C-alpha positions as CSV (number, residue, x, y, z in Angstrom):
1,Y,13.8,-10.9,20.4
2,F,12.3,-10.3,24.4
3,L,16.0,-8.1,24.6
4,L,15.6,-6.1,21.8
5,Y,11.8,-5.4,22.8
6,F,13.3,-4.2,26.1
7,L,15.8,-2.2,24.6
8,A,13.5,-0.7,22.3
9,S,11.3,0.4,25.3
10,I,14.2,3.0,26.8
11,K,14.0,6.2,24.2
12,I,16.5,8.3,24.3
13,P,15.2,11.8,25.5
14,F,16.1,14.7,23.0
15,I,15.9,18.4,23.6
16,K,12.3,20.0,22.5
17,K,12.6,21.7,19.5
18,E,10.3,23.9,16.9
19,I,7.6,21.9,15.0
20,P,9.6,22.1,11.3
21,Q,7.4,22.9,8.4
22,K,7.8,19.8,6.5
23,I,7.3,16.1,8.1
24,N,10.7,13.9,7.4
25,V,9.6,10.4,6.0
26,L,12.0,8.1,6.1
27,F,10.8,5.1,3.4
28,M,12.4,2.1,3.8
29,E,12.6,-0.6,0.8
30,S,13.3,-4.1,1.5
31,G,12.5,-5.7,-1.8
32,S,14.4,-6.3,-5.1
33,G,13.5,-2.9,-6.9
34,F,11.8,-4.9,-9.5
35,G,8.7,-6.2,-7.8
36,G,5.9,-4.6,-6.7
37,S,6.3,-2.9,-3.6
38,A,9.0,-0.8,-5.1
39,K,6.4,0.1,-7.9
40,C,4.0,1.5,-5.7
41,L,6.4,3.2,-4.0
42,S,7.6,5.2,-6.7
43,L,4.0,5.6,-7.6
44,L,3.1,7.3,-4.0
45,L,6.9,9.4,-3.8
46,K,5.7,10.6,-7.3
47,H,2.6,11.9,-6.2
48,L,3.4,12.9,-2.5
49,D,2.6,16.5,-1.3
50,K,6.2,17.8,-1.3
51,N,5.1,20.9,0.5
52,K,4.3,19.0,3.5
53,F,6.4,16.3,3.5
54,C,10.5,15.5,2.8
55,A,10.7,12.1,1.6
56,K,14.0,10.2,2.2
57,V,14.5,6.4,0.7
58,I,16.9,4.1,1.8
59,Y,16.6,0.6,-0.3
60,Y,17.8,-2.9,0.4
61,N,18.5,-4.0,-3.6
62,R,18.5,-1.2,-6.7
63,G,16.2,-1.9,-9.9
64,P,13.7,0.7,-11.9
65,S,11.5,1.7,-9.2
66,I,14.2,2.8,-7.4
67,D,15.5,4.6,-10.3
68,A,11.9,6.2,-11.0
69,I,12.3,7.3,-7.5
70,V,15.8,9.0,-7.7
71,R,14.5,10.8,-10.9
72,G,11.6,12.2,-9.4
73,G,14.4,14.1,-7.6
74,I,13.7,12.5,-4.3
75,S,17.0,11.5,-1.9
76,A,17.8,7.3,-1.9
77,A,20.8,5.4,-0.5
78,P,21.5,2.0,-0.4
79,Y,21.0,0.1,3.3
80,N,24.2,0.1,5.9
81,F,23.7,0.6,9.6
82,F,25.2,3.8,9.8
83,S,22.8,5.7,7.4
84,L,20.0,4.1,8.7
85,L,20.8,5.2,12.3
86,T,21.5,8.7,10.9
87,N,18.3,9.2,8.9
88,V,16.2,7.3,11.7
89,I,17.7,10.1,14.1
90,K,16.7,12.8,11.5
91,S,13.3,11.7,10.6
92,D,9.9,12.0,11.8
93,I,8.4,8.8,10.4
94,V,9.8,5.5,9.5
95,Y,7.6,4.3,6.9
96,I,8.3,0.3,6.3
97,N,7.4,-0.5,3.1
98,N,7.4,-4.3,2.8
99,E,6.7,-6.7,5.9
100,I,8.0,-7.0,9.3
101,Y,10.3,-9.6,9.4
102,S,13.0,-7.6,7.3
103,H,12.5,-4.4,9.3
104,V,13.0,-5.5,12.9
105,L,16.1,-3.8,13.4
106,N,14.6,-0.2,11.4
107,I,11.4,-0.8,13.7
108,I,13.0,-1.3,17.2
109,L,15.3,2.2,16.0
110,A,12.1,3.9,15.4
111,R,10.9,3.0,19.0
112,I,14.4,4.0,20.4
113,F,14.6,7.3,19.1
114,G,10.8,8.3,20.0
115,K,9.9,8.4,16.0
116,K,6.8,7.2,14.5
117,C,6.9,4.0,12.7
118,I,4.2,2.8,9.9
119,C,4.1,-0.6,8.7
120,H,2.3,-1.0,5.6
121,M,1.5,-4.7,4.8
122,R,1.2,-6.0,0.9
123,G,1.2,-10.0,1.6
124,I,-1.2,-12.4,3.5
125,R,1.1,-14.8,6.0
126,K,1.2,-16.0,9.1
127,L,3.6,-13.6,11.1
128,T,6.7,-15.6,12.8
129,R,6.7,-14.9,16.9
130,G,9.8,-12.4,16.6
131,E,7.6,-10.4,14.0
132,K,4.8,-10.4,16.7
133,V,6.5,-9.4,19.6
134,V,8.2,-6.2,17.5
135,A,3.9,-5.4,15.7
136,C,3.9,-4.2,19.2
137,L,6.4,-1.3,18.5
138,I,4.8,-0.4,15.4
139,D,2.1,2.9,15.4
140,R,0.0,2.3,12.3
141,F,-0.2,-0.5,9.7
142,I,-1.3,0.1,5.9
143,A,-3.5,-3.1,4.7
144,V,-3.5,-3.3,1.1
145,S,-7.1,-4.8,1.8
146,H,-9.9,-6.0,3.6
147,I,-8.5,-9.6,3.1
148,C,-4.7,-8.4,4.6
149,S,-6.2,-6.4,7.5
150,Q,-8.3,-9.1,8.5
151,N,-5.3,-11.4,8.5
152,L,-3.7,-9.3,10.8
153,V,-6.4,-9.0,13.4
154,S,-6.8,-12.8,13.2
155,Q,-2.8,-12.4,14.8
156,R,-4.1,-10.2,17.4
157,I,-3.2,-7.2,15.9
158,N,-5.1,-3.9,17.0
159,K,-7.9,-3.2,14.5
160,A,-8.0,0.3,15.9
161,K,-4.4,0.3,14.5
162,I,-4.8,-0.7,10.8
163,D,-6.2,1.3,8.0
164,V,-7.0,0.0,4.4
165,I,-5.7,1.8,1.5
166,Y,-6.0,0.2,-2.1
167,D,-2.7,0.5,-3.7
168,G,-2.9,3.1,-6.6
169,I,-1.6,2.4,-10.6
170,E,-1.5,4.8,-13.1
171,I,-3.4,3.5,-16.3
172,K,-1.5,4.5,-19.8
173,N,-3.6,4.9,-22.7
174,S,-1.5,2.5,-24.2
175,I,-2.9,-0.6,-22.5
176,M,-6.2,-0.1,-23.0
177,P,-8.1,-1.8,-25.9
178,K,-8.5,1.1,-28.7
179,D,-11.6,-0.7,-30.3
180,L,-13.4,-0.4,-26.8
181,T,-16.5,1.6,-27.4
182,D,-19.0,-0.1,-25.0
183,G,-19.1,-2.1,-21.7
184,F,-15.4,-2.3,-19.7
185,A,-11.9,-3.8,-19.6
186,V,-10.7,-5.9,-17.2
187,G,-7.0,-6.5,-16.5
188,V,-4.5,-8.0,-14.0
189,V,-1.1,-6.7,-13.6
190,S,1.5,-8.4,-11.6
191,R,4.0,-11.7,-11.8
192,I,2.7,-14.8,-13.0
193,I,2.5,-16.5,-9.5
194,P,0.0,-18.4,-7.7
195,K,-0.8,-16.0,-5.0
196,K,-1.5,-13.3,-7.3
197,G,-4.7,-14.9,-7.7
198,H,-4.5,-15.2,-12.0
199,M,-6.7,-18.3,-12.0
200,A,-9.2,-17.2,-9.7
201,F,-9.7,-14.5,-12.7
202,L,-9.9,-16.4,-15.2
203,E,-12.2,-18.8,-13.1
204,A,-14.3,-15.5,-12.8
205,A,-13.7,-14.1,-16.2
206,R,-15.3,-17.8,-17.6
207,I,-18.2,-17.6,-15.4
208,L,-19.0,-13.9,-16.7
209,V,-18.6,-15.0,-20.1
210,G,-21.1,-17.9,-19.8
């Protein structure tokens, strides 16, 4: 890791060019293509200002959310080193859509070629030693919650580099109770696994109902 970090400290000089009208952003998605990170990425790209940004996606696995991205007119390609290298060079920003661990090479290449790197942190766990080293190469972190932000700060990630931005979700009328005339509806949209907090949700509901 220290050798990689040293290599990443060497930036390749480029001839200055005119600032392009659009900012080229390379989005890196290392998930299954079925999970929450890919779904949130598809929504983000759906509402991206196409007049200001030009997006390209490189994915590790293809699923419904990646298909939705492609249907929306965004260029997407499967992960391979040569595609990665070419697109990093062409980009202005490399946007890591998951955690650090599966994007070490992507982050290092972004630094070598002088590109800004954003990491969208969606989970809460202890970072590995390697992740802590590579984290120094990331320009900005987006945390999906204040708890996620606190988790990063507790592991010596500079708080000034972290922005808390909640994931958005499109709520279709079909999922709302049709007979709801008073009060409000609360629900959970996620996989049923312990870390998603369904038990905490049910316990809170039990307390509210009395």
